[in-house]
PyMOL Python script that loads the backbone (N, CA, C, O; Angstrom):
from pymol import cmd

cmd.read_pdbstr("""\
ATOM      1  N   MET A   1      44.943-141.675   3.468  1.00  0.00           N
ATOM      2  CA  MET A   1      45.383-141.168   4.756  1.00  0.00           C
ATOM      3  C   MET A   1      46.448-142.121   5.307  1.00  0.00           C
ATOM      4  O   MET A   1      46.263-143.338   5.328  1.00  0.00           O
ATOM      5  N   PRO A   2      47.541-141.553   5.741  1.00  0.00           N
ATOM      6  CA  PRO A   2      48.597-142.402   6.311  1.00  0.00           C
ATOM      7  C   PRO A   2      48.100-143.121   7.568  1.00  0.00           C
ATOM      8  O   PRO A   2      47.226-142.626   8.280  1.00  0.00           O
ATOM      9  N   ILE A   3      48.663-144.273   7.817  1.00  0.00           N
ATOM     10  CA  ILE A   3      48.224-145.119   8.925  1.00  0.00           C
ATOM     11  C   ILE A   3      48.511-144.465  10.280  1.00  0.00           C
ATOM     12  O   ILE A   3      47.743-144.657  11.222  1.00  0.00           O
ATOM     13  N   TRP A   4      49.579-143.711  10.396  1.00  0.00           N
ATOM     14  CA  TRP A   4      49.915-143.105  11.685  1.00  0.00           C
ATOM     15  C   TRP A   4      48.905-142.034  12.082  1.00  0.00           C
ATOM     16  O   TRP A   4      48.644-141.837  13.268  1.00  0.00           O
ATOM     17  N   ILE A   5      48.342-141.349  11.104  1.00  0.00           N
ATOM     18  CA  ILE A   5      47.308-140.357  11.407  1.00  0.00           C
ATOM     19  C   ILE A   5      46.035-141.050  11.907  1.00  0.00           C
ATOM     20  O   ILE A   5      45.389-140.577  12.841  1.00  0.00           O
ATOM     21  N   ALA A   6      45.689-142.162  11.284  1.00  0.00           N
ATOM     22  CA  ALA A   6      44.507-142.919  11.704  1.00  0.00           C
ATOM     23  C   ALA A   6      44.674-143.431  13.136  1.00  0.00           C
ATOM     24  O   ALA A   6      43.742-143.359  13.936  1.00  0.00           O
ATOM     25  N   ILE A   7      45.853-143.945  13.455  1.00  0.00           N
ATOM     26  CA  ILE A   7      46.116-144.441  14.803  1.00  0.00           C
ATOM     27  C   ILE A   7      46.061-143.295  15.807  1.00  0.00           C
ATOM     28  O   ILE A   7      45.501-143.452  16.891  1.00  0.00           O
ATOM     29  N   LEU A   8      46.631-142.151  15.463  1.00  0.00           N
ATOM     30  CA  LEU A   8      46.610-140.987  16.342  1.00  0.00           C
ATOM     31  C   LEU A   8      45.182-140.513  16.589  1.00  0.00           C
ATOM     32  O   LEU A   8      44.829-140.178  17.719  1.00  0.00           O
ATOM     33  N   LEU A   9      44.363-140.480  15.549  1.00  0.00           N
ATOM     34  CA  LEU A   9      42.966-140.069  15.707  1.00  0.00           C
ATOM     35  C   LEU A   9      42.187-141.041  16.596  1.00  0.00           C
ATOM     36  O   LEU A   9      41.353-140.616  17.395  1.00  0.00           O
ATOM     37  N   ILE A  10      42.449-142.312  16.463  1.00  0.00           N
ATOM     38  CA  ILE A  10      41.774-143.316  17.300  1.00  0.00           C
ATOM     39  C   ILE A  10      42.164-143.122  18.766  1.00  0.00           C
ATOM     40  O   ILE A  10      41.303-143.181  19.644  1.00  0.00           O
ATOM     41  N   ILE A  11      43.439-142.894  19.037  1.00  0.00           N
ATOM     42  CA  ILE A  11      43.899-142.697  20.408  1.00  0.00           C
ATOM     43  C   ILE A  11      43.298-141.432  21.002  1.00  0.00           C
ATOM     44  O   ILE A  11      42.863-141.432  22.153  1.00  0.00           O
ATOM     45  N   VAL A  12      43.271-140.342  20.218  1.00  0.00           N
ATOM     46  CA  VAL A  12      42.691-139.090  20.705  1.00  0.00           C
ATOM     47  C   VAL A  12      41.196-139.259  20.989  1.00  0.00           C
ATOM     48  O   VAL A  12      40.696-138.748  21.991  1.00  0.00           O
ATOM     49  N   ALA A  13      40.483-139.972  20.115  1.00  0.00           N
ATOM     50  CA  ALA A  13      39.058-140.201  20.320  1.00  0.00           C
ATOM     51  C   ALA A  13      38.811-141.044  21.575  1.00  0.00           C
ATOM     52  O   ALA A  13      37.877-140.763  22.326  1.00  0.00           O
ATOM     53  N   LEU A  14      39.619-142.055  21.812  1.00  0.00           N
ATOM     54  CA  LEU A  14      39.472-142.879  23.016  1.00  0.00           C
ATOM     55  C   LEU A  14      39.725-142.069  24.284  1.00  0.00           C
ATOM     56  O   LEU A  14      38.972-142.168  25.253  1.00  0.00           O
ATOM     57  N   LEU A  15      40.786-141.270  24.271  1.00  0.00           N
ATOM     58  CA  LEU A  15      41.081-140.443  25.448  1.00  0.00           C
ATOM     59  C   LEU A  15      39.976-139.419  25.689  1.00  0.00           C
ATOM     60  O   LEU A  15      39.573-139.199  26.832  1.00  0.00           O
ATOM     61  N   GLY A  16      39.491-138.802  24.639  1.00  0.00           N
ATOM     62  CA  GLY A  16      38.397-137.840  24.780  1.00  0.00           C
ATOM     63  C   GLY A  16      37.135-138.495  25.323  1.00  0.00           C
ATOM     64  O   GLY A  16      36.449-137.909  26.160  1.00  0.00           O
ATOM     65  N   GLY A  17      36.823-139.686  24.866  1.00  0.00           N
ATOM     66  CA  GLY A  17      35.660-140.409  25.352  1.00  0.00           C
ATOM     67  C   GLY A  17      35.792-140.789  26.814  1.00  0.00           C
ATOM     68  O   GLY A  17      34.816-140.736  27.562  1.00  0.00           O
ATOM     69  N   MET A  18      36.989-141.172  27.226  1.00  0.00           N
ATOM     70  CA  MET A  18      37.199-141.537  28.624  1.00  0.00           C
ATOM     71  C   MET A  18      37.048-140.314  29.535  1.00  0.00           C
ATOM     72  O   MET A  18      36.438-140.404  30.600  1.00  0.00           O
ATOM     73  N   VAL A  19      37.596-139.187  29.120  1.00  0.00           N
ATOM     74  CA  VAL A  19      37.501-137.979  29.930  1.00  0.00           C
ATOM     75  C   VAL A  19      36.052-137.518  30.020  1.00  0.00           C
ATOM     76  O   VAL A  19      35.574-137.181  31.103  1.00  0.00           O
ATOM     77  N   LEU A  20      35.359-137.501  28.903  1.00  0.00           N
ATOM     78  CA  LEU A  20      33.954-137.076  28.890  1.00  0.00           C
ATOM     79  C   LEU A  20      33.087-138.037  29.708  1.00  0.00           C
ATOM     80  O   LEU A  20      32.201-137.593  30.439  1.00  0.00           O
ATOM     81  N   GLY A  21      33.326-139.323  29.597  1.00  0.00           N
ATOM     82  CA  GLY A  21      32.569-140.314  30.362  1.00  0.00           C
ATOM     83  C   GLY A  21      32.788-140.171  31.856  1.00  0.00           C
ATOM     84  O   GLY A  21      31.839-140.277  32.633  1.00  0.00           O
ATOM     85  N   ALA A  22      34.027-139.932  32.272  1.00  0.00           N
ATOM     86  CA  ALA A  22      34.318-139.761  33.697  1.00  0.00           C
ATOM     87  C   ALA A  22      33.638-138.496  34.222  1.00  0.00           C
ATOM     88  O   ALA A  22      33.091-138.503  35.325  1.00  0.00           O
ATOM     89  N   PHE A  23      33.666-137.418  33.449  1.00  0.00           N
ATOM     90  CA  PHE A  23      33.036-136.172  33.870  1.00  0.00           C
ATOM     91  C   PHE A  23      31.522-136.342  34.017  1.00  0.00           C
ATOM     92  O   PHE A  23      30.941-135.899  35.008  1.00  0.00           O
ATOM     93  N   LEU A  24      30.890-136.977  33.044  1.00  0.00           N
ATOM     94  CA  LEU A  24      29.439-137.169  33.096  1.00  0.00           C
ATOM     95  C   LEU A  24      29.044-138.103  34.240  1.00  0.00           C
ATOM     96  O   LEU A  24      28.039-137.862  34.909  1.00  0.00           O
ATOM     97  N   ALA A  25      29.812-139.155  34.472  1.00  0.00           N
ATOM     98  CA  ALA A  25      29.506-140.077  35.571  1.00  0.00           C
ATOM     99  C   ALA A  25      29.640-139.386  36.921  1.00  0.00           C
ATOM    100  O   ALA A  25      28.815-139.600  37.809  1.00  0.00           O
ATOM    101  N   ARG A  26      30.668-138.561  37.084  1.00  0.00           N
ATOM    102  CA  ARG A  26      30.864-137.836  38.333  1.00  0.00           C
ATOM    103  C   ARG A  26      29.706-136.874  38.594  1.00  0.00           C
ATOM    104  O   ARG A  26      29.211-136.774  39.717  1.00  0.00           O
ATOM    105  N   ARG A  27      29.281-136.172  37.551  1.00  0.00           N
ATOM    106  CA  ARG A  27      28.173-135.222  37.706  1.00  0.00           C
ATOM    107  C   ARG A  27      26.871-135.952  38.047  1.00  0.00           C
ATOM    108  O   ARG A  27      26.080-135.461  38.852  1.00  0.00           O
ATOM    109  N   GLN A  28      26.648-137.106  37.446  1.00  0.00           N
ATOM    110  CA  GLN A  28      25.426-137.858  37.712  1.00  0.00           C
ATOM    111  C   GLN A  28      25.411-138.400  39.144  1.00  0.00           C
ATOM    112  O   GLN A  28      24.368-138.373  39.797  1.00  0.00           O
ATOM    113  N   VAL A  29      26.532-138.883  39.634  1.00  0.00           N
ATOM    114  CA  VAL A  29      26.608-139.394  41.005  1.00  0.00           C
ATOM    115  C   VAL A  29      26.401-138.264  42.008  1.00  0.00           C
ATOM    116  O   VAL A  29      25.711-138.450  43.011  1.00  0.00           O
ATOM    117  N   GLN A  30      26.987-137.097  41.752  1.00  0.00           N
ATOM    118  CA  GLN A  30      26.799-135.961  42.654  1.00  0.00           C
ATOM    119  C   GLN A  30      25.344-135.529  42.719  1.00  0.00           C
ATOM    120  O   GLN A  30      24.835-135.229  43.799  1.00  0.00           O
ATOM    121  N   SER A  31      24.672-135.493  41.585  1.00  0.00           N
ATOM    122  CA  SER A  31      23.260-135.089  41.595  1.00  0.00           C
ATOM    123  C   SER A  31      22.401-136.141  42.284  1.00  0.00           C
ATOM    124  O   SER A  31      21.427-135.793  42.952  1.00  0.00           O
ATOM    125  N   PHE A  32      22.741-137.425  42.136  1.00  0.00           N
ATOM    126  CA  PHE A  32      21.986-138.488  42.796  1.00  0.00           C
ATOM    127  C   PHE A  32      22.126-138.386  44.313  1.00  0.00           C
ATOM    128  O   PHE A  32      21.138-138.514  45.036  1.00  0.00           O
ATOM    129  N   ILE A  33      23.333-138.158  44.794  1.00  0.00           N
ATOM    130  CA  ILE A  33      23.566-138.056  46.234  1.00  0.00           C
ATOM    131  C   ILE A  33      22.904-136.799  46.797  1.00  0.00           C
ATOM    132  O   ILE A  33      22.405-136.815  47.922  1.00  0.00           O
ATOM    133  N   ALA A  34      22.897-135.716  46.029  1.00  0.00           N
ATOM    134  CA  ALA A  34      22.250-134.487  46.505  1.00  0.00           C
ATOM    135  C   ALA A  34      20.738-134.676  46.619  1.00  0.00           C
ATOM    136  O   ALA A  34      20.119-134.136  47.536  1.00  0.00           O
ATOM    137  N   ASP A  35      20.138-135.432  45.705  1.00  0.00           N
ATOM    138  CA  ASP A  35      18.694-135.648  45.734  1.00  0.00           C
ATOM    139  C   ASP A  35      18.282-136.647  46.803  1.00  0.00           C
ATOM    140  O   ASP A  35      17.259-136.463  47.463  1.00  0.00           O
ATOM    141  N   LYS A  36      19.056-137.688  46.978  1.00  0.00           N
ATOM    142  CA  LYS A  36      18.718-138.746  47.925  1.00  0.00           C
ATOM    143  C   LYS A  36      19.889-138.948  48.877  1.00  0.00           C
ATOM    144  O   LYS A  36      20.794-139.730  48.587  1.00  0.00           O
ATOM    145  N   PRO A  37      19.882-138.255  50.004  1.00  0.00           N
ATOM    146  CA  PRO A  37      20.997-138.404  50.941  1.00  0.00           C
ATOM    147  C   PRO A  37      21.101-139.834  51.457  1.00  0.00           C
ATOM    148  O   PRO A  37      20.095-140.524  51.625  1.00  0.00           O
ATOM    149  N   ILE A  38      22.302-140.256  51.698  1.00  0.00           N
ATOM    150  CA  ILE A  38      22.568-141.626  52.113  1.00  0.00           C
ATOM    151  C   ILE A  38      22.089-141.874  53.541  1.00  0.00           C
ATOM    152  O   ILE A  38      21.629-142.971  53.859  1.00  0.00           O
ATOM    153  N   LEU A  39      22.196-140.858  54.404  1.00  0.00           N
ATOM    154  CA  LEU A  39      21.846-141.008  55.810  1.00  0.00           C
ATOM    155  C   LEU A  39      20.460-140.426  56.063  1.00  0.00           C
ATOM    156  O   LEU A  39      20.252-139.223  55.905  1.00  0.00           O
ATOM    157  N   ASP A  40      19.521-141.267  56.451  1.00  0.00           N
ATOM    158  CA  ASP A  40      18.174-140.782  56.757  1.00  0.00           C
ATOM    159  C   ASP A  40      17.916-140.930  58.262  1.00  0.00           C
ATOM    160  O   ASP A  40      18.801-141.321  59.023  1.00  0.00           O
ATOM    161  N   GLU A  41      16.693-140.609  58.668  1.00  0.00           N
ATOM    162  CA  GLU A  41      16.371-140.615  60.110  1.00  0.00           C
ATOM    163  C   GLU A  41      16.512-141.996  60.738  1.00  0.00           C
ATOM    164  O   GLU A  41      17.052-142.133  61.836  1.00  0.00           O
ATOM    165  N   ASN A  42      16.031-143.009  60.047  1.00  0.00           N
ATOM    166  CA  ASN A  42      16.099-144.358  60.628  1.00  0.00           C
ATOM    167  C   ASN A  42      17.543-144.828  60.762  1.00  0.00           C
ATOM    168  O   ASN A  42      17.912-145.425  61.773  1.00  0.00           O
ATOM    169  N   ALA A  43      18.347-144.564  59.759  1.00  0.00           N
ATOM    170  CA  ALA A  43      19.757-144.960  59.836  1.00  0.00           C
ATOM    171  C   ALA A  43      20.464-144.204  60.957  1.00  0.00           C
ATOM    172  O   ALA A  43      21.318-144.763  61.645  1.00  0.00           O
ATOM    173  N   LEU A  44      20.113-142.949  61.137  1.00  0.00           N
ATOM    174  CA  LEU A  44      20.704-142.151  62.210  1.00  0.00           C
ATOM    175  C   LEU A  44      20.283-142.679  63.582  1.00  0.00           C
ATOM    176  O   LEU A  44      21.091-142.710  64.510  1.00  0.00           O
ATOM    177  N   ARG A  45      19.021-143.094  63.711  1.00  0.00           N
ATOM    178  CA  ARG A  45      18.548-143.686  64.978  1.00  0.00           C
ATOM    179  C   ARG A  45      19.340-144.949  65.324  1.00  0.00           C
ATOM    180  O   ARG A  45      19.782-145.131  66.459  1.00  0.00           O
ATOM    181  N   VAL A  46      19.507-145.812  64.327  1.00  0.00           N
ATOM    182  CA  VAL A  46      20.232-147.058  64.545  1.00  0.00           C
ATOM    183  C   VAL A  46      21.684-146.767  64.909  1.00  0.00           C
ATOM    184  O   VAL A  46      22.244-147.404  65.802  1.00  0.00           O
ATOM    185  N   MET A  47      22.290-145.808  64.221  1.00  0.00           N
ATOM    186  CA  MET A  47      23.681-145.473  64.490  1.00  0.00           C
ATOM    187  C   MET A  47      23.848-144.926  65.908  1.00  0.00           C
ATOM    188  O   MET A  47      24.795-145.286  66.607  1.00  0.00           O
ATOM    189  N   MET A  48      22.934-144.063  66.327  1.00  0.00           N
ATOM    190  CA  MET A  48      23.019-143.508  67.686  1.00  0.00           C
ATOM    191  C   MET A  48      22.789-144.596  68.731  1.00  0.00           C
ATOM    192  O   MET A  48      23.445-144.609  69.772  1.00  0.00           O
ATOM    193  N   SER A  49      21.858-145.508  68.454  1.00  0.00           N
ATOM    194  CA  SER A  49      21.612-146.611  69.399  1.00  0.00           C
ATOM    195  C   SER A  49      22.840-147.498  69.520  1.00  0.00           C
ATOM    196  O   SER A  49      23.181-147.943  70.616  1.00  0.00           O
ATOM    197  N   ASN A  50      23.504-147.755  68.407  1.00  0.00           N
ATOM    198  CA  ASN A  50      24.703-148.591  68.430  1.00  0.00           C
ATOM    199  C   ASN A  50      25.848-147.920  69.179  1.00  0.00           C
ATOM    200  O   ASN A  50      26.715-148.600  69.728  1.00  0.00           O
ATOM    201  N   MET A  51      25.854-146.591  69.204  1.00  0.00           N
ATOM    202  CA  MET A  51      26.903-145.864  69.928  1.00  0.00           C
ATOM    203  C   MET A  51      26.570-145.729  71.407  1.00  0.00           C
ATOM    204  O   MET A  51      27.361-145.174  72.169  1.00  0.00           O
ATOM    205  N   GLY A  52      25.407-146.228  71.824  1.00  0.00           N
ATOM    206  CA  GLY A  52      25.041-146.188  73.233  1.00  0.00           C
ATOM    207  C   GLY A  52      24.263-144.957  73.635  1.00  0.00           C
ATOM    208  O   GLY A  52      24.046-144.735  74.826  1.00  0.00           O
ATOM    209  N   GLN A  53      23.836-144.145  72.677  1.00  0.00           N
ATOM    210  CA  GLN A  53      23.049-142.956  72.986  1.00  0.00           C
ATOM    211  C   GLN A  53      21.568-143.266  72.801  1.00  0.00           C
ATOM    212  O   GLN A  53      21.193-144.064  71.942  1.00  0.00           O
ATOM    213  N   LYS A  54      20.750-142.642  73.598  1.00  0.00           N
ATOM    214  CA  LYS A  54      19.315-142.797  73.420  1.00  0.00           C
ATOM    215  C   LYS A  54      18.858-141.731  72.431  1.00  0.00           C
ATOM    216  O   LYS A  54      18.917-140.540  72.738  1.00  0.00           O
ATOM    217  N   PRO A  55      18.406-142.139  71.252  1.00  0.00           N
ATOM    218  CA  PRO A  55      18.084-141.159  70.210  1.00  0.00           C
ATOM    219  C   PRO A  55      16.731-140.482  70.430  1.00  0.00           C
ATOM    220  O   PRO A  55      15.680-141.086  70.216  1.00  0.00           O
ATOM    221  N   SER A  56      16.775-139.227  70.857  1.00  0.00           N
ATOM    222  CA  SER A  56      15.537-138.459  70.968  1.00  0.00           C
ATOM    223  C   SER A  56      15.274-137.789  69.618  1.00  0.00           C
ATOM    224  O   SER A  56      16.184-137.601  68.811  1.00  0.00           O
ATOM    225  N   GLU A  57      14.015-137.435  69.394  1.00  0.00           N
ATOM    226  CA  GLU A  57      13.632-136.820  68.112  1.00  0.00           C
ATOM    227  C   GLU A  57      14.356-135.497  67.903  1.00  0.00           C
ATOM    228  O   GLU A  57      14.770-135.189  66.785  1.00  0.00           O
ATOM    229  N   ALA A  58      14.513-134.711  68.964  1.00  0.00           N
ATOM    230  CA  ALA A  58      15.195-133.415  68.853  1.00  0.00           C
ATOM    231  C   ALA A  58      16.667-133.610  68.470  1.00  0.00           C
ATOM    232  O   ALA A  58      17.198-132.875  67.638  1.00  0.00           O
ATOM    233  N   LYS A  59      17.314-134.594  69.076  1.00  0.00           N
ATOM    234  CA  LYS A  59      18.728-134.863  68.781  1.00  0.00           C
ATOM    235  C   LYS A  59      18.900-135.338  67.338  1.00  0.00           C
ATOM    236  O   LYS A  59      19.863-134.963  66.669  1.00  0.00           O
ATOM    237  N   ILE A  60      17.974-136.157  66.864  1.00  0.00           N
ATOM    238  CA  ILE A  60      18.053-136.659  65.490  1.00  0.00           C
ATOM    239  C   ILE A  60      17.873-135.516  64.492  1.00  0.00           C
ATOM    240  O   ILE A  60      18.614-135.413  63.514  1.00  0.00           O
ATOM    241  N   GLN A  61      16.881-134.660  64.748  1.00  0.00           N
ATOM    242  CA  GLN A  61      16.648-133.535  63.836  1.00  0.00           C
ATOM    243  C   GLN A  61      17.830-132.563  63.853  1.00  0.00           C
ATOM    244  O   GLN A  61      18.196-132.024  62.809  1.00  0.00           O
ATOM    245  N   GLN A  62      18.427-132.333  65.020  1.00  0.00           N
ATOM    246  CA  GLN A  62      19.583-131.450  65.123  1.00  0.00           C
ATOM    247  C   GLN A  62      20.760-132.021  64.324  1.00  0.00           C
ATOM    248  O   GLN A  62      21.443-131.286  63.611  1.00  0.00           O
ATOM    249  N   THR A  63      20.989-133.302  64.444  1.00  0.00           N
ATOM    250  CA  THR A  63      22.089-133.939  63.721  1.00  0.00           C
ATOM    251  C   THR A  63      21.853-133.901  62.220  1.00  0.00           C
ATOM    252  O   THR A  63      22.784-133.648  61.456  1.00  0.00           O
ATOM    253  N   LEU A  64      20.619-134.149  61.786  1.00  0.00           N
ATOM    254  CA  LEU A  64      20.314-134.085  60.359  1.00  0.00           C
ATOM    255  C   LEU A  64      20.516-132.677  59.818  1.00  0.00           C
ATOM    256  O   LEU A  64      21.031-132.512  58.711  1.00  0.00           O
ATOM    257  N   ARG A  65      20.121-131.661  60.578  1.00  0.00           N
ATOM    258  CA  ARG A  65      20.341-130.273  60.140  1.00  0.00           C
ATOM    259  C   ARG A  65      21.835-129.968  60.014  1.00  0.00           C
ATOM    260  O   ARG A  65      22.261-129.297  59.074  1.00  0.00           O
ATOM    261  N   GLN A  66      22.619-130.462  60.962  1.00  0.00           N
ATOM    262  CA  GLN A  66      24.059-130.239  60.905  1.00  0.00           C
ATOM    263  C   GLN A  66      24.679-130.916  59.682  1.00  0.00           C
ATOM    264  O   GLN A  66      25.558-130.346  59.037  1.00  0.00           O
ATOM    265  N   ILE A  67      24.227-132.118  59.365  1.00  0.00           N
ATOM    266  CA  ILE A  67      24.747-132.841  58.207  1.00  0.00           C
ATOM    267  C   ILE A  67      24.388-132.089  56.923  1.00  0.00           C
ATOM    268  O   ILE A  67      25.236-131.915  56.047  1.00  0.00           O
ATOM    269  N   LYS A  68      23.130-131.642  56.811  1.00  0.00           N
ATOM    270  CA  LYS A  68      22.716-130.918  55.617  1.00  0.00           C
ATOM    271  C   LYS A  68      23.457-129.593  55.477  1.00  0.00           C
ATOM    272  O   LYS A  68      23.806-129.194  54.366  1.00  0.00           O
ATOM    273  N   ALA A  69      23.698-128.912  56.585  1.00  0.00           N
ATOM    274  CA  ALA A  69      24.438-127.645  56.536  1.00  0.00           C
ATOM    275  C   ALA A  69      25.875-127.869  56.088  1.00  0.00           C
ATOM    276  O   ALA A  69      26.419-127.077  55.319  1.00  0.00           O
ATOM    277  N   SER A  70      26.483-128.933  56.560  1.00  0.00           N
ATOM    278  CA  SER A  70      27.862-129.207  56.152  1.00  0.00           C
ATOM    279  C   SER A  70      27.935-129.617  54.689  1.00  0.00           C
ATOM    280  O   SER A  70      28.923-129.325  54.016  1.00  0.00           O
ATOM    281  N   GLN A  71      26.901-130.291  54.186  1.00  0.00           N
ATOM    282  CA  GLN A  71      26.857-130.640  52.769  1.00  0.00           C
ATOM    283  C   GLN A  71      26.717-129.384  51.920  1.00  0.00           C
ATOM    284  O   GLN A  71      27.339-129.284  50.862  1.00  0.00           O
ATOM    285  N   ARG A  72      25.909-128.423  52.367  1.00  0.00           N
ATOM    286  CA  ARG A  72      25.746-127.174  51.615  1.00  0.00           C
ATOM    287  C   ARG A  72      27.048-126.395  51.589  1.00  0.00           C
ATOM    288  O   ARG A  72      27.402-125.815  50.563  1.00  0.00           O
ATOM    289  N   GLN A  73      27.772-126.374  52.712  1.00  0.00           N
ATOM    290  CA  GLN A  73      29.037-125.660  52.758  1.00  0.00           C
ATOM    291  C   GLN A  73      30.076-126.334  51.871  1.00  0.00           C
ATOM    292  O   GLN A  73      30.931-125.664  51.292  1.00  0.00           O
ATOM    293  N   GLY A  74      30.005-127.645  51.766  1.00  0.00           N
ATOM    294  CA  GLY A  74      30.940-128.380  50.918  1.00  0.00           C
ATOM    295  C   GLY A  74      30.743-128.094  49.453  1.00  0.00           C
ATOM    296  O   GLY A  74      31.695-128.178  48.676  1.00  0.00           O
ATOM    297  N   LYS A  75      29.525-127.755  49.051  1.00  0.00           N
ATOM    298  CA  LYS A  75      29.258-127.452  47.644  1.00  0.00           C
ATOM    299  C   LYS A  75      29.822-126.097  47.233  1.00  0.00           C
ATOM    300  O   LYS A  75      30.165-125.890  46.069  1.00  0.00           O
ATOM    301  N   LYS A  76      29.918-125.165  48.201  1.00  0.00           N
ATOM    302  CA  LYS A  76      30.375-123.808  47.860  1.00  0.00           C
ATOM    303  C   LYS A  76      31.855-123.739  47.650  1.00  0.00           C
ATOM    304  O   LYS A  76      32.388-122.668  47.358  1.00  0.00           O
TER     305      LYS A  76
END
""", "prot")
cmd.dss("prot")
cmd.show_as("cartoon", "prot")
cmd.util.cbc("prot")
cmd.orient("prot")
Protein backbone atom coordinates (compact mmCIF):
# COMPACT_ATOMS: atom_id res chain seq x y z
CA MET A 1 0.00 0.00 0.00
CA PRO A 2 1.40 3.39 -0.93
CA ILE A 3 2.35 5.62 1.98
CA TRP A 4 0.01 8.45 0.95
CA ILE A 5 -3.02 6.17 1.22
CA ALA A 6 -1.96 5.10 4.72
CA ILE A 7 -1.56 8.73 5.79
CA LEU A 8 -4.94 9.64 4.30
CA LEU A 9 -6.64 6.75 6.12
CA ILE A 10 -5.06 7.79 9.42
CA ILE A 11 -6.26 11.38 8.99
CA VAL A 12 -9.78 10.26 8.06
CA ALA A 13 -9.90 7.91 11.07
CA LEU A 14 -8.76 10.69 13.43
CA LEU A 15 -11.33 13.14 12.09
CA GLY A 16 -14.08 10.54 12.31
CA GLY A 17 -13.13 9.72 15.89
CA MET A 18 -13.15 13.38 16.88
CA VAL A 19 -16.58 13.97 15.36
CA LEU A 20 -18.05 10.83 16.94
CA GLY A 21 -16.49 11.65 20.32
CA ALA A 22 -17.86 15.20 20.30
CA PHE A 23 -21.34 13.94 19.37
CA LEU A 24 -21.37 11.30 22.12
CA ALA A 25 -20.05 13.73 24.75
CA ARG A 26 -22.69 16.32 23.84
CA ARG A 27 -25.47 13.73 24.08
CA GLN A 28 -24.21 12.49 27.45
CA VAL A 29 -24.02 16.01 28.92
CA GLN A 30 -27.54 16.82 27.70
CA SER A 31 -28.97 13.67 29.28
CA PHE A 32 -27.12 14.39 32.55
CA ILE A 33 -28.49 17.93 32.75
CA ALA A 34 -32.01 16.73 31.91
CA ASP A 35 -31.89 14.14 34.71
CA LYS A 36 -30.30 16.36 37.34
CA PRO A 37 -31.18 20.03 36.91
CA ILE A 38 -28.51 22.44 38.04
CA LEU A 39 -30.92 24.74 39.91
CA ASP A 40 -32.76 23.16 42.83
CA GLU A 41 -35.01 24.60 45.55
CA ASN A 42 -32.23 25.46 47.98
CA ALA A 43 -30.15 27.21 45.33
CA LEU A 44 -33.23 29.15 44.24
CA ARG A 45 -33.92 30.21 47.85
CA VAL A 46 -30.37 31.48 48.26
CA MET A 47 -30.51 33.30 44.93
CA MET A 48 -33.79 35.01 45.80
CA SER A 49 -32.46 35.99 49.24
CA ASN A 50 -29.35 37.48 47.65
CA MET A 51 -31.55 39.53 45.31
CA GLY A 52 -33.39 40.98 48.31
CA GLN A 53 -36.62 39.02 47.90
CA LYS A 54 -38.20 37.02 50.67
CA PRO A 55 -38.52 33.52 49.21
CA SER A 56 -41.95 32.08 49.93
CA GLU A 57 -42.66 28.43 49.12
CA ALA A 58 -45.29 29.39 46.53
CA LYS A 59 -42.88 31.76 44.75
CA ILE A 60 -40.14 29.11 44.69
CA GLN A 61 -42.46 26.45 43.27
CA GLN A 62 -43.78 28.89 40.65
CA THR A 63 -40.25 29.78 39.56
CA LEU A 64 -39.22 26.12 39.37
CA ARG A 65 -42.27 25.33 37.22
CA GLN A 66 -41.40 28.20 34.90
CA ILE A 67 -37.80 26.99 34.57
CA LYS A 68 -38.91 23.42 33.81
CA ALA A 69 -41.46 24.64 31.26
CA SER A 70 -38.85 26.72 29.47
CA GLN A 71 -36.48 23.74 29.42
CA ARG A 72 -39.20 21.58 27.83
CA GLN A 73 -39.87 24.23 25.20
CA GLY A 74 -36.15 24.45 24.46
CA LYS A 75 -36.01 20.74 23.67
CA LYS A 76 -38.76 20.98 21.03
